[in-house]
C-alpha positions as CSV (number, residue, x, y, z in Angstrom):
1,M,15.5,-3.3,-15.7
2,N,18.4,-1.4,-14.1
3,P,21.7,-3.4,-14.5
4,E,23.1,-1.8,-11.3
5,L,20.1,-3.1,-9.3
6,I,20.6,-6.6,-10.8
7,H,24.3,-6.5,-9.9
8,R,23.6,-5.4,-6.3
9,F,21.0,-8.1,-5.9
10,D,23.1,-10.9,-7.3
11,E,26.1,-9.9,-5.1
12,Y,23.9,-9.7,-2.0
13,A,22.3,-13.1,-2.6
14,K,25.8,-14.7,-3.3
15,A,27.3,-13.1,-0.2
16,H,24.5,-14.5,2.0
17,H,24.7,-18.0,0.5
18,Y,21.1,-18.0,-0.7
19,R,21.7,-21.1,-2.9
20,L,18.2,-22.3,-2.6
21,L,16.6,-19.1,-3.9
22,N,15.1,-20.0,-7.3
23,S,13.0,-17.0,-8.4
24,V,12.7,-13.3,-7.5
25,L,10.2,-11.0,-9.3
26,I,9.4,-7.4,-8.4
27,Y,6.7,-5.3,-9.9
28,K,6.4,-1.5,-9.4
29,G,3.1,-0.4,-10.7
30,D,2.4,-2.7,-13.7
31,K,6.0,-3.0,-14.7
32,I,8.7,-5.5,-13.8
33,V,11.6,-3.8,-12.2
34,L,13.6,-6.9,-11.3
35,E,13.3,-10.5,-12.4
36,R,16.0,-13.0,-11.5
37,Y,16.2,-16.8,-11.7
38,Y,18.7,-19.2,-10.3
39,N,19.4,-23.0,-10.2
40,K,18.4,-23.4,-13.9
41,F,15.0,-21.7,-13.2
42,T,13.4,-19.5,-15.9
43,E,10.2,-17.5,-16.2
44,N,8.5,-20.7,-17.3
45,S,9.8,-22.8,-14.3
46,R,7.4,-23.8,-11.6
47,N,7.9,-24.1,-7.9
48,N,5.7,-25.7,-5.2
49,V,3.6,-23.0,-3.6
50,K,3.1,-24.8,-0.3
51,S,0.7,-22.8,1.9
52,I,0.2,-20.0,-0.6
53,W,-2.6,-22.5,-1.6
54,K,-4.5,-21.3,1.5
55,S,-4.7,-17.7,0.2
56,I,-5.7,-19.0,-3.2
57,L,-8.5,-21.0,-1.6
58,S,-9.6,-17.9,0.3
59,I,-10.0,-16.1,-3.0
60,C,-12.1,-19.0,-4.3
61,C,-14.4,-18.7,-1.3
62,G,-14.9,-15.0,-2.1
63,I,-15.7,-15.9,-5.7
64,A,-18.2,-18.6,-4.6
65,I,-20.0,-16.0,-2.4
66,D,-20.1,-13.5,-5.3
67,R,-21.6,-16.1,-7.6
68,G,-24.2,-17.3,-5.1
69,F,-22.9,-20.8,-4.4
70,I,-22.4,-19.7,-0.7
71,K,-24.7,-17.2,1.0
72,N,-22.0,-15.6,3.2
73,V,-19.1,-16.3,5.5
74,D,-21.4,-16.6,8.5
75,E,-23.1,-19.8,7.2
76,P,-22.5,-22.9,9.4
77,I,-20.3,-25.4,7.7
78,A,-22.9,-28.1,8.7
79,T,-25.0,-26.6,5.9
80,Y,-22.5,-28.3,3.5
81,L,-20.9,-30.9,5.7
82,P,-23.6,-32.7,7.7
83,V,-21.1,-34.7,9.7
84,F,-20.5,-31.4,11.6
85,D,-24.2,-30.9,12.5
86,G,-23.4,-31.5,16.2
87,R,-23.9,-35.2,16.5
88,N,-20.2,-35.8,17.4
89,N,-19.7,-32.6,19.4
90,P,-22.2,-29.8,20.1
91,Y,-19.5,-27.2,19.2
92,H,-19.5,-28.4,15.6
93,S,-22.8,-26.8,14.8
94,M,-21.3,-23.5,15.8
95,I,-18.4,-23.6,13.3
96,T,-18.9,-21.1,10.4
97,I,-17.1,-20.6,7.1
98,K,-15.6,-17.4,8.6
99,H,-14.1,-19.5,11.4
100,L,-12.4,-21.7,8.8
101,L,-11.1,-18.6,6.9
102,T,-9.7,-17.2,10.2
103,M,-8.4,-20.5,11.6
104,K,-10.9,-20.3,14.5
105,S,-12.8,-23.6,14.1
106,G,-11.6,-24.7,17.6
107,I,-10.6,-28.1,16.4
108,Y,-7.5,-29.4,18.1
109,W,-4.2,-29.3,16.1
110,N,-0.7,-30.3,16.8
111,G,1.6,-29.4,13.9
112,G,4.5,-31.6,14.8
113,V,8.1,-30.6,14.1
114,K,9.6,-29.2,10.9
115,Y,6.6,-30.0,8.7
116,H,6.3,-33.6,9.9
117,C,2.9,-33.8,11.4
118,P,1.7,-37.2,12.7
119,M,-1.9,-36.0,12.9
120,L,-1.8,-35.0,9.2
121,Q,-0.2,-38.3,8.2
122,Q,-2.9,-40.3,10.0
123,F,-5.5,-38.1,8.3
124,C,-4.1,-39.0,4.9
125,R,-4.1,-42.7,5.7
126,T,-7.8,-42.9,6.7
127,K,-10.6,-43.7,4.2
128,D,-13.3,-41.3,5.4
129,R,-11.4,-38.0,6.1
130,L,-14.4,-35.8,7.0
131,A,-15.4,-38.4,9.6
132,Y,-11.8,-38.4,10.9
133,L,-11.9,-34.6,11.3
134,A,-15.3,-34.8,13.0
135,D,-13.7,-37.2,15.6
136,V,-10.8,-34.9,16.4
137,K,-11.5,-33.3,19.8
138,M,-12.4,-29.6,20.1
139,D,-9.7,-27.5,21.7
140,S,-11.8,-24.3,22.2
141,L,-15.2,-22.7,21.5
142,P,-15.4,-21.8,17.7
143,G,-14.6,-18.2,17.1
144,T,-12.6,-17.6,20.3
145,K,-9.1,-18.6,19.4
146,S,-7.2,-18.4,16.1
147,V,-4.6,-21.2,15.6
148,Y,-2.8,-21.8,12.3
149,K,-3.6,-25.3,11.2
150,E,-4.3,-27.5,8.2
151,W,-7.7,-28.8,9.4
152,D,-9.5,-25.5,8.7
153,V,-8.3,-25.1,5.1
154,I,-9.0,-28.8,4.4
155,L,-12.6,-28.2,5.6
156,L,-12.9,-25.0,3.5
157,S,-11.9,-27.1,0.5
158,A,-14.7,-29.6,1.3
159,V,-17.2,-26.8,1.8
160,L,-16.3,-25.3,-1.6
161,S,-16.6,-28.6,-3.4
162,T,-20.0,-29.4,-1.9
163,A,-21.4,-25.9,-2.3
164,T,-20.3,-25.6,-6.0
165,G,-20.8,-29.2,-7.0
166,M,-17.3,-29.1,-8.5
167,N,-13.9,-30.4,-7.5
168,T,-12.2,-27.6,-5.7
169,F,-9.4,-27.4,-8.3
170,D,-12.0,-27.3,-11.2
171,F,-13.7,-24.4,-9.5
172,C,-10.5,-22.5,-9.0
173,N,-9.3,-23.2,-12.5
174,E,-12.6,-22.0,-14.1
175,F,-13.2,-18.9,-12.1
176,L,-9.7,-17.8,-11.0
177,Y,-6.8,-19.4,-12.9
178,K,-8.3,-19.2,-16.4
179,P,-9.3,-15.5,-16.2
180,L,-5.8,-14.7,-14.9
181,G,-4.0,-16.8,-17.5
182,I,-2.6,-19.2,-14.9
183,E,-1.8,-22.7,-15.9
184,S,-1.6,-25.5,-13.2
185,G,-1.8,-29.2,-12.9
186,R,-4.7,-30.6,-10.9
187,W,-4.5,-30.4,-7.1
188,F,-4.2,-33.7,-5.3
189,T,-7.6,-35.3,-4.7
190,F,-8.1,-38.2,-2.3
191,S,-10.1,-41.3,-3.2
192,D,-13.1,-39.9,-1.2
193,G,-13.1,-36.8,-3.4
194,L,-11.5,-34.4,-0.9
195,C,-9.2,-32.0,-2.7
196,Y,-6.0,-31.0,-0.9
197,N,-3.2,-29.1,-2.6
198,I,-0.4,-30.6,-0.5
199,G,-0.1,-34.2,-1.8
200,T,1.3,-37.1,0.2
201,T,4.3,-37.5,-2.2
202,P,6.6,-35.1,-4.0
203,A,5.1,-36.1,-7.3
204,E,1.6,-35.3,-6.1
205,Q,2.7,-32.0,-4.7
206,A,4.4,-31.0,-8.0
207,Q,1.1,-31.1,-9.9
208,S,0.1,-27.7,-8.6
209,D,3.5,-25.9,-9.0
210,L,3.2,-22.3,-10.2
211,S,5.6,-19.9,-11.9
212,A,6.8,-16.6,-10.3
213,R,4.7,-14.7,-12.9
214,D,1.6,-16.8,-12.0
215,L,2.0,-15.9,-8.3
216,A,2.5,-12.2,-9.1
217,K,-0.9,-12.2,-10.8
218,I,-2.4,-13.3,-7.5
219,G,-0.8,-10.4,-5.7
220,M,-1.8,-7.9,-8.4
221,L,-5.4,-9.1,-8.2
222,F,-5.7,-8.1,-4.6
223,K,-3.7,-4.9,-5.1
224,N,-6.3,-3.9,-7.7
225,G,-9.2,-4.7,-5.4
226,G,-10.2,-8.0,-7.0
227,K,-10.0,-6.8,-10.6
228,W,-7.8,-8.2,-13.5
229,N,-7.7,-6.3,-16.8
230,D,-10.7,-4.3,-15.6
231,E,-12.7,-7.5,-15.1
232,K,-14.0,-8.2,-11.6
233,I,-12.7,-11.6,-10.5
234,V,-13.7,-11.3,-6.8
235,S,-15.5,-8.5,-5.1
236,E,-13.7,-5.6,-3.6
237,V,-15.9,-6.1,-0.5
238,Y,-14.5,-9.6,0.0
239,V,-10.9,-8.4,-0.6
240,K,-11.2,-5.8,2.1
241,E,-12.7,-8.4,4.5
242,A,-9.9,-10.8,3.7
243,L,-7.3,-8.1,4.6
244,T,-8.8,-7.2,7.9
245,P,-6.2,-8.3,10.5
246,L,-6.6,-10.4,13.6
247,D,-4.4,-12.1,16.2
248,L,-3.2,-15.6,15.3
249,T,-1.3,-18.4,17.2
250,H,1.2,-20.0,14.8
251,G,2.9,-22.9,16.6
252,H,3.8,-21.5,20.0
253,T,4.0,-17.9,18.8
254,L,1.2,-15.3,19.1
255,I,1.2,-13.0,16.1
256,K,-0.6,-9.8,16.9
257,Q,-2.9,-8.5,14.1
258,G,-1.1,-10.8,11.7
259,Y,-3.8,-12.7,9.8
260,G,-6.9,-12.1,7.7
261,Y,-8.9,-14.6,5.6
262,M,-5.8,-16.8,5.1
263,W,-3.8,-13.8,4.1
264,W,-0.8,-12.5,6.2
265,I,-1.0,-8.9,7.3
266,S,2.0,-6.7,8.2
267,P,2.4,-3.0,9.0
268,D,3.6,-2.3,5.4
269,G,1.2,-4.5,3.5
270,Y,-0.1,-8.1,3.1
271,G,0.6,-11.3,1.3
272,C,0.7,-15.1,1.0
273,S,3.4,-17.3,2.6
274,G,4.4,-20.9,1.9
275,Y,6.9,-23.0,3.8
276,G,10.6,-22.8,2.8
277,G,10.6,-19.3,1.4
278,Q,7.6,-19.1,-1.0
279,Q,6.0,-15.7,-0.8
280,I,3.8,-13.1,-2.5
281,K,3.9,-9.6,-0.9
282,V,2.0,-6.5,-1.7
283,I,3.2,-3.1,-0.4
284,P,0.4,-0.7,-1.3
285,K,2.1,2.6,-0.4
286,R,5.0,1.8,-2.7
287,D,2.8,0.2,-5.4
288,I,5.0,-2.9,-5.2
289,V,4.2,-6.6,-5.6
290,Y,7.0,-9.1,-5.2
291,V,7.4,-12.9,-5.4
292,L,10.0,-15.2,-3.9
293,Q,10.4,-18.9,-4.7
294,A,12.9,-21.3,-3.1
295,T,13.7,-25.0,-2.9
296,V,12.2,-26.4,0.2
297,L,14.2,-28.3,2.8
298,S,13.3,-29.5,6.3
299,S,13.8,-26.1,7.9
300,H,12.1,-22.8,7.1
301,R,14.0,-19.9,5.6
302,D,13.1,-16.3,5.1
303,Y,14.5,-14.3,2.2
304,N,12.7,-10.9,2.8
305,D,16.0,-9.1,3.4
306,V,17.2,-9.7,-0.2
307,V,14.1,-8.0,-1.6
308,N,14.1,-5.2,0.9
309,L,17.6,-4.3,-0.5
310,I,16.1,-3.6,-3.9
311,I,12.9,-1.9,-2.6
312,D,15.0,0.6,-0.6
313,L,16.6,1.6,-3.9
314,L,13.4,2.0,-6.0
């Protein structure tokens, strides 16, 4: 690594008071060009991934299709979740797995303010969570409007568990984490068996923390078309579909051509994003993959500028 680059990076982060930044890792090709840790973090330290879990779950869906557990993304979720067969709402029978991947289920969602969501809190308190979701009103016809929400990823986790006959984490661990050499604690699982990465307490959330190098492997996997060390983990066909952009409403903001199968798409590349500054970004034309990790507070913060400083010098 270039000492001048490291010095420039450290000075920039200090000047902009990025005290919550814990890890920065930049690959160019298959080599690390910058790796910096702060706040007593090291290459072995783990940070909560937050909504990066959504992108990881999307990969698991692709693997499940490749292995024949799921026929294709156009299957109705009622095939695996009978409570969505239309008995509560005729629109339910129209919801497909693809609608979940693209946040187009049409189920009503109000995300609350600053990551405090009353709907999600009530969901966590109920005993039969799938029945709770089946009782939430429909906001639109499935497939017509993409709205970023937790419901669709929770339902995708339930579909994966039913289709594979495995706890969602166990499936991910067996077919994604182990082949990539990623180590993680178990994802939080409710008493009714529903697996959800974002637990209800900090201790539950910490079980699935990943290191910066673990996250970089996820980015490298997609950059290499679904292969890791020449072994196919997920098909290139699914990777291309996952990176096909569409419009998405996030909160009150319409993001044009900004989302794929739970992967964020931008003009220069694509990646995974988690609340508070957690990020994996792939820039194909520059052959770059980078990872950011930060301590999460009640307000979101973006640290892309600090990485762009280095990328411009590479």
